N, C-alpha and C positions, 0 to 999 in steps of 0.2 A: 653302833657308832661308826661313821665312815672312816676308812683308812686314809692316811695321808698319801697324796700323789708324789711320785718322784719325778721332778721336772728334769728333762734331759735336753730339750730343744728350746731355743729362744728365737723368735721370729722378729726381725727388725721392723722399725716404724715405717720403712719404705714398702712394707708388705702387710699393712694392717688388715686389709680385707682378707688376704690369705691366712693371716694369723688367727682371725676369728673363726674361720672355717676349721683350721687344724686344731685349735684349742677346743672347739666344740666336739671334735671327733676323737681327740686323744687327750688323756690326762697328763701326758708328759711334755706338753707344749705350753709355753707362756709367751708374753709379748709386753712391750712397754705400756704401762698404764693398766695392765691386767689386774682387776680387783680381787682375783681369786675366784674359785667356784667349786661347787660340788659337781663333779663331772658325770658323764653318762654311766661310767662304770662305778659310780658311788664312791669316788675318791675325792679328797679335799685338796685342791690345788691352792697354795697360798698366794697372796698378792705378790706381784712382781716387784723386786727391789728397784727396778727402773720405773719410777713413778709416772713418767710422762713420755710421749713420743718426741717431745721437744728437747730431751737430753741429748747433748752432742756426742758424736761417735767416740771421741777420745775420752769421754767420761764414762759412758756405759760399757764399752768394750772390756775394760779391766774388771768391772763388777760382774759381768756375765762370765768372763773367763774364770774368775775366782770361784764362782758357783759351779764351774765344771760343765756348763751347758754348751752345746754346739749351736753356733749362730747361723741362721738362715737369713740372707739379705739379698737385695737386688742391686747392691752397690757394685756394679760391674767394673768400675774404675778404681776400686780401693787399692789395688796393687800399684797404682800410680800416684796415690795421695800419701805423701811422706808422713804426715802427722798421724793419720789413721793406721797406716802400715806399721809405723813404729809402735803404736798402741797394741796392735795385734801381736807383733814380735815380742815386745817387752812383757806382755801379760800372759803369753803362751796361749792366746785365743785360738779356737778352732772354728773355721768358718766355711760355709758353702754359699757362694754368690751365684744367684741365678743369672743366666745370660740375659743382659738387658735388652738385646735385640729381639728376643723371643718372649720375655716376661713383661709384655706391654699391657696386659689386662689380668684381672684376677683369674679368669678362666685359663689363660695361657700359663700363669704362674702355677696354678693347681695342676695343670697337665705336666709341667716340668717336674714338679715335686712327686706327683704320683708315678710318673714313668721312671724316675730315678730313686725312689724311696728304698728299694732293695740295695742300692749302692750307697745311699746317704746314711741309712741307719747304722751300718757297721763302723763308719768313720767317727761316730760319737765316742768310741772307745780308744781312738788313736791319740797319742800325745801331740800337743801343739808345740809351737804355733804352725798353722797351715791355713791355706785358702784353697778350696776346690771351686771350680766353675761348673755349674750344672746347666745343661741344655736339654732339649727333648731327647737327644740321642746319646749324650756322653756325660761323664763326670771326670773332669781333668784336674790334676793337681797343678796349681800355679806356683811359679818360682817367686817367693817373696823375699829372697835374700838380696 
């Protein structure tokens, strides 16, 4: 009988192509609308509680934060959007936002994530709220206060 997967990363709807690649490669990644799966390592990933990519940011951010998952998004302007920023702060969400200037295609998004993964993975254990910006060369903590 397959063992349950422990989800640790949530990939936002603005990165669905990347989400499918990562969820296919790792049992600890989910995304909005994920029906769940038996992963390559024979673990059972449950369906994502965010049932659709159409769910608004201020609705899904608290759900994902409560689950304890690190959010990976391409929303490079989130630190300037009061409603979403408030949702991150109030829920204690932990987020990595890919640099929108570089994350223009699925290939570029994958390059950023692959190059920064050794820096991204440890922040999954840091307490929130926080937003890091990931580019091909750096992972930078953004001031969200």
